[in-house]
DSSP file (Angstrom, degrees, kcal/mol; ACC not computed):
  #  RESIDUE AA STRUCTURE BP1 BP2  ACC     N-H-->O    O-->H-N    N-H-->O    O-->H-N    TCO  KAPPA ALPHA  PHI   PSI    X-CA   Y-CA   Z-CA
    1    1 A X              0   0    0      0, 0.0     2,-0.3     0, 0.0     0, 0.0   0.000 360.0 360.0 360.0 129.8    1.4  -54.1  -34.3
    2    2 A X        -     0   0    0      1,-0.0     2,-0.3     0, 0.0     0, 0.0  -0.746 360.0-134.6 -99.5 147.0   -0.8  -55.5  -31.5
    3    3 A X        -     0   0    0     -2,-0.3     2,-0.1     1,-0.1     3,-0.1  -0.691  25.4-105.0 -97.7 154.0   -2.1  -53.3  -28.7
    4    4 A X        -     0   0    0     -2,-0.3    -1,-0.1     1,-0.1     5,-0.0  -0.456  41.8-100.1 -73.0 146.2   -2.1  -54.3  -25.1
    5    5 A X    >>  -     0   0    0     -2,-0.1     4,-1.6     1,-0.1     3,-0.7  -0.314  31.8-114.9 -62.4 152.4   -5.3  -55.4  -23.5
    6    6 A X  H 3> S+     0   0    0      1,-0.2     4,-2.3     2,-0.2     5,-0.2   0.783 113.3  61.4 -63.3 -27.0   -7.0  -52.6  -21.5
    7    7 A X  H 3> S+     0   0    0      2,-0.2     4,-2.2     1,-0.2    -1,-0.2   0.877 102.9  50.0 -68.8 -36.0   -6.6  -54.6  -18.2
    8    8 A X  H <> S+     0   0    0     -3,-0.7     4,-2.4     2,-0.2     5,-0.2   0.917 112.2  47.3 -67.2 -42.5   -2.8  -54.5  -18.6
    9    9 A X  H  X S+     0   0    0     -4,-1.6     4,-2.1     1,-0.2    -2,-0.2   0.909 112.4  49.8 -64.5 -41.9   -2.8  -50.8  -19.2
   10   10 A X  H  X S+     0   0    0     -4,-2.3     4,-2.0     2,-0.2    -2,-0.2   0.897 111.5  48.4 -64.7 -40.6   -5.1  -50.2  -16.2
   11   11 A X  H  X S+     0   0    0     -4,-2.2     4,-2.3     2,-0.2    -2,-0.2   0.924 111.4  48.7 -67.3 -43.7   -3.0  -52.3  -13.9
   12   12 A X  H  X S+     0   0    0     -4,-2.4     4,-1.7     1,-0.2    -1,-0.2   0.886 112.7  48.8 -65.8 -36.0    0.3  -50.6  -14.9
   13   13 A X  H  X S+     0   0    0     -4,-2.1     4,-2.1    -5,-0.2    -1,-0.2   0.854 109.9  52.7 -68.2 -34.2   -1.4  -47.2  -14.4
   14   14 A X  H  X S+     0   0    0     -4,-2.0     4,-2.5     2,-0.2    -2,-0.2   0.877 107.1  51.0 -68.4 -38.3   -2.7  -48.3  -11.0
   15   15 A X  H  X S+     0   0    0     -4,-2.3     4,-2.4     2,-0.2    -1,-0.2   0.901 110.0  50.3 -65.7 -40.3    0.8  -49.4   -9.9
   16   16 A X  H  X S+     0   0    0     -4,-1.7     4,-2.1     2,-0.2    -2,-0.2   0.920 111.6  47.6 -63.7 -43.6    2.1  -46.0  -10.9
   17   17 A X  H  X S+     0   0    0     -4,-2.1     4,-2.2     1,-0.2    -2,-0.2   0.901 111.4  51.1 -64.4 -40.3   -0.6  -44.2   -9.0
   18   18 A X  H  X S+     0   0    0     -4,-2.5     4,-2.7     1,-0.2     5,-0.2   0.896 107.9  53.1 -63.7 -39.6    0.0  -46.4   -5.9
   19   19 A X  H  X S+     0   0    0     -4,-2.4     4,-2.6     1,-0.2    -1,-0.2   0.903 108.7  49.5 -61.1 -41.4    3.7  -45.6   -6.1
   20   20 A X  H  X S+     0   0    0     -4,-2.1     4,-2.3     2,-0.2    -2,-0.2   0.907 111.5  48.9 -64.4 -41.1    2.9  -41.9   -6.1
   21   21 A X  H  X S+     0   0    0     -4,-2.2     4,-2.2     2,-0.2    -2,-0.2   0.926 113.2  46.4 -65.6 -44.6    0.6  -42.3   -3.1
   22   22 A X  H  X S+     0   0    0     -4,-2.7     4,-2.3     1,-0.2    -2,-0.2   0.920 112.7  50.6 -63.8 -43.0    3.2  -44.3   -1.2
   23   23 A X  H  X S+     0   0    0     -4,-2.6     4,-2.2    -5,-0.2    -2,-0.2   0.886 109.1  51.7 -61.1 -39.7    5.9  -41.8   -2.1
   24   24 A X  H  X S+     0   0    0     -4,-2.3     4,-2.3     2,-0.2    -1,-0.2   0.917 110.6  47.4 -63.8 -43.9    3.7  -38.9   -0.9
   25   25 A X  H  X S+     0   0    0     -4,-2.2     4,-2.3     2,-0.2    -2,-0.2   0.869 111.3  50.6 -67.4 -35.9    3.1  -40.6    2.5
   26   26 A X  H  X S+     0   0    0     -4,-2.3     4,-2.3     2,-0.2    -1,-0.2   0.908 109.8  51.5 -65.0 -40.9    6.8  -41.3    2.9
   27   27 A X  H  X S+     0   0    0     -4,-2.2     4,-2.1     2,-0.2    -2,-0.2   0.910 110.2  48.5 -61.1 -43.8    7.5  -37.6    2.1
   28   28 A X  H  X S+     0   0    0     -4,-2.3     4,-2.3     2,-0.2    -2,-0.2   0.906 110.4  51.4 -64.0 -41.7    5.0  -36.5    4.7
   29   29 A X  H  X S+     0   0    0     -4,-2.3     4,-2.2     1,-0.2    -2,-0.2   0.894 109.0  50.7 -63.0 -39.6    6.5  -38.9    7.3
   30   30 A X  H  X S+     0   0    0     -4,-2.3     4,-2.5     2,-0.2    -1,-0.2   0.901 109.8  50.8 -64.1 -40.4   10.0  -37.5    6.6
   31   31 A X  H  X S+     0   0    0     -4,-2.1     4,-2.4     2,-0.2    -2,-0.2   0.904 110.6  48.2 -64.0 -41.3    8.7  -33.9    7.1
   32   32 A X  H  X S+     0   0    0     -4,-2.3     4,-2.4     2,-0.2    -1,-0.2   0.896 111.7  50.8 -64.1 -39.6    7.1  -34.9   10.4
   33   33 A X  H  X S+     0   0    0     -4,-2.2     4,-2.4     2,-0.2    -2,-0.2   0.909 109.7  49.6 -64.3 -43.8   10.4  -36.5   11.5
   34   34 A X  H  X S+     0   0    0     -4,-2.5     4,-2.6     2,-0.2     5,-0.2   0.935 111.5  49.4 -59.9 -47.2   12.3  -33.4   10.5
   35   35 A X  H  X S+     0   0    0     -4,-2.4     4,-2.3     1,-0.2    -2,-0.2   0.921 112.5  46.9 -59.3 -46.4    9.9  -31.2   12.5
   36   36 A X  H  X S+     0   0    0     -4,-2.4     4,-2.3     2,-0.2    -1,-0.2   0.894 113.1  47.9 -66.4 -40.6   10.1  -33.5   15.6
   37   37 A X  H  X S+     0   0    0     -4,-2.4     4,-1.9     2,-0.2     6,-0.2   0.936 113.3  48.0 -65.0 -45.7   13.9  -33.7   15.5
   38   38 A X  H  <>S+     0   0    0     -4,-2.6     5,-2.7    -5,-0.2     4,-0.3   0.910 113.3  47.6 -62.4 -42.2   14.3  -29.9   15.1
   39   39 A X  H ><5S+     0   0    0     -4,-2.3     3,-1.1    -5,-0.2    -1,-0.2   0.904 111.0  51.0 -66.0 -41.5   11.9  -29.2   17.9
   40   40 A X  H 3<5S+     0   0    0     -4,-2.3    -1,-0.2     1,-0.3    -2,-0.2   0.838 110.4  49.7 -64.7 -33.0   13.6  -31.7   20.3
   41   41 A X  T 3<5S-     0   0    0     -4,-1.9    28,-2.6    -5,-0.2    29,-0.7   0.400 117.8-110.3 -89.0   3.9   17.0  -30.1   19.6
   42   42 A X  T < 5S+     0   0    0     -3,-1.1    -3,-0.2    -4,-0.3     2,-0.1   0.707  73.0 136.9  78.4  19.2   15.7  -26.6   20.3
   43   43 A X  S   <S-     0   0    0     -5,-2.7     2,-1.2    -6,-0.2    -1,-0.2  -0.464  72.6 -83.6 -92.1 168.3   16.0  -25.5   16.6
   44   44 A X     >  -     0   0    0      1,-0.2     4,-2.0    -2,-0.1     5,-0.2  -0.616  47.1-168.8 -75.0  98.8   13.5  -23.5   14.7
   45   45 A X  H  > S+     0   0    0     -2,-1.2     4,-2.1     1,-0.2    -1,-0.2   0.852  79.8  50.6 -64.6 -39.0   11.2  -26.3   13.7
   46   46 A X  H  > S+     0   0    0      2,-0.2     4,-2.4     1,-0.2    -1,-0.2   0.898 109.9  51.2 -69.1 -38.6    9.0  -24.5   11.2
   47   47 A X  H  > S+     0   0    0      2,-0.2     4,-2.1     1,-0.2    -2,-0.2   0.916 112.0  46.1 -62.3 -43.3   12.1  -23.2    9.3
   48   48 A X  H  X S+     0   0    0     -4,-2.0     4,-2.2     2,-0.2    -1,-0.2   0.859 110.8  54.3 -66.9 -34.6   13.6  -26.7    9.1
   49   49 A X  H  X S+     0   0    0     -4,-2.1     4,-1.1     2,-0.2    -2,-0.2   0.916 108.1  48.5 -65.0 -42.8   10.2  -27.9    8.0
   50   50 A X  H >X S+     0   0    0     -4,-2.4     4,-0.7     1,-0.2     3,-0.5   0.912 112.1  48.9 -63.6 -42.3   10.1  -25.4    5.1
   51   51 A X  H >X S+     0   0    0     -4,-2.1     4,-2.3     1,-0.2     3,-0.9   0.879 107.6  56.5 -62.7 -36.8   13.6  -26.4    4.1
   52   52 A X  H 3< S+     0   0    0     -4,-2.2     4,-0.3     1,-0.2    -1,-0.2   0.735  92.7  69.2 -67.9 -23.2   12.5  -30.0    4.2
   53   53 A X  H << S+     0   0    0     -4,-1.1    -1,-0.2    -3,-0.5     3,-0.2   0.849 114.3  27.2 -61.3 -32.5    9.7  -29.3    1.7
   54   54 A X  H << S+     0   0    0     -3,-0.9    -2,-0.2    -4,-0.7    -1,-0.2   0.802 137.3  24.5 -99.7 -35.7   12.3  -28.8   -0.9
   55   55 A X  S  X S+     0   0    0     -4,-2.3     4,-2.9     1,-0.1     5,-0.3  -0.528  72.8 164.0-129.4  64.2   15.3  -30.9    0.2
   56   56 A X  H  > S+     0   0    0     -4,-0.3     4,-2.3     1,-0.2    -1,-0.1   0.898  72.4  36.4 -59.5 -54.3   13.7  -33.5    2.4
   57   57 A X  H  > S+     0   0    0      2,-0.2     4,-2.1     1,-0.2    -1,-0.2   0.901 119.4  48.7 -70.8 -38.7   16.4  -36.2    2.8
   58   58 A X  H  > S+     0   0    0      2,-0.2     4,-2.5     1,-0.2    -1,-0.2   0.926 113.0  48.7 -63.7 -43.7   19.3  -33.8    2.9
   59   59 A X  H  X S+     0   0    0     -4,-2.9     4,-2.8     1,-0.2     5,-0.3   0.895 109.2  53.1 -63.0 -40.7   17.5  -31.7    5.5
   60   60 A X  H  X S+     0   0    0     -4,-2.3     4,-1.7    -5,-0.3    -1,-0.2   0.921 111.3  45.7 -60.8 -44.4   16.7  -34.8    7.6
   61   61 A X  H  X S+     0   0    0     -4,-2.1     4,-1.7     2,-0.2    -2,-0.2   0.928 114.8  47.2 -65.0 -45.5   20.4  -35.8    7.6
   62   62 A X  H  X S+     0   0    0     -4,-2.5     4,-1.4     1,-0.2     3,-0.2   0.938 113.7  45.8 -64.2 -48.0   21.6  -32.3    8.4
   63   63 A X  H  < S+     0   0    0     -4,-2.8    -1,-0.2     1,-0.2    -2,-0.2   0.830 111.9  53.0 -67.7 -29.7   19.1  -31.7   11.3
   64   64 A X  H  < S+     0   0    0     -4,-1.7    -1,-0.2    -5,-0.3    -2,-0.2   0.840 111.6  45.9 -71.6 -32.0   19.8  -35.1   12.7
   65   65 A X  H  < S+     0   0    0     -4,-1.7    -2,-0.2    -3,-0.2    -1,-0.2   0.679  90.7  99.7 -85.2 -17.8   23.6  -34.5   12.8
   66   66 A X  S  < S-     0   0    0     -4,-1.4     3,-0.1    -5,-0.1     2,-0.1  -0.393  79.0-113.7 -67.2 144.0   23.4  -31.0   14.3
   67   67 A X        -     0   0    0      1,-0.1     2,-0.3    -2,-0.1    -1,-0.1  -0.371  40.7 -87.8 -72.5 159.5   24.0  -30.8   18.0
   68   68 A X     >  -     0   0    0      1,-0.2     4,-2.0    -2,-0.1     5,-0.2  -0.499  28.4-146.7 -67.6 130.5   21.2  -29.8   20.3
   69   69 A X  H  > S+     0   0    0    -28,-2.6     4,-1.9    -2,-0.3     5,-0.2   0.828  98.4  57.3 -67.5 -31.7   21.1  -26.1   20.7
   70   70 A X  H  > S+     0   0    0    -29,-0.7     4,-1.5     2,-0.2    -1,-0.2   0.893 108.2  45.6 -66.7 -40.5   19.9  -26.5   24.3
   71   71 A X  H  > S+     0   0    0      2,-0.2     4,-1.7     1,-0.2    -2,-0.2   0.906 112.3  49.6 -70.5 -42.6   23.0  -28.5   25.3
   72   72 A X  H  <>S+     0   0    0     -4,-2.0     5,-2.3     1,-0.2     4,-0.3   0.859 111.8  48.7 -68.2 -33.8   25.5  -26.2   23.5
   73   73 A X  H ><5S+     0   0    0     -4,-1.9     3,-0.7     3,-0.2    -1,-0.2   0.867 108.3  55.4 -70.6 -35.4   24.0  -23.1   25.2
   74   74 A X  H 3<5S+     0   0    0     -4,-1.5    -2,-0.2     1,-0.2    -1,-0.2   0.878 112.1  41.5 -64.9 -38.9   24.1  -24.8   28.6
   75   75 A X  T 3<5S-     0   0    0     -4,-1.7    -1,-0.2    -5,-0.1    -2,-0.2   0.356 113.8-114.5 -94.8   5.9   27.8  -25.5   28.4
   76   76 A X  T < 5 +     0   0    0     -3,-0.7    -3,-0.2    -4,-0.3     2,-0.2   0.761  50.2 170.2  73.9  26.8   28.7  -22.1   26.9
   77   77 A X      <       0   0    0     -5,-2.3    -1,-0.2    -6,-0.2    -2,-0.0  -0.509 360.0 360.0 -70.8 138.6   29.9  -23.4   23.5
   78   78 A X              0   0    0     -2,-0.2    -1,-0.1     0, 0.0    -5,-0.0   0.393 360.0 360.0-115.8 360.0   30.5  -20.5   21.2
């Protein structure tokens, strides 16, 4: 059995680390997006942000589809 050269192992480990870093930054961008959408729609932005920490993409979809609380209160929707 032959072992892989150390450069191949280092490169594959580097790609994995880079993937984690990119994934982390995408996660942070999604959280910022959730916060901004919730705040713009008059929702409790910090509560949605906390929910987004655990269910980021689902939370983003739900908060984006919710109607604006400011608009529904203005027109008396119950």
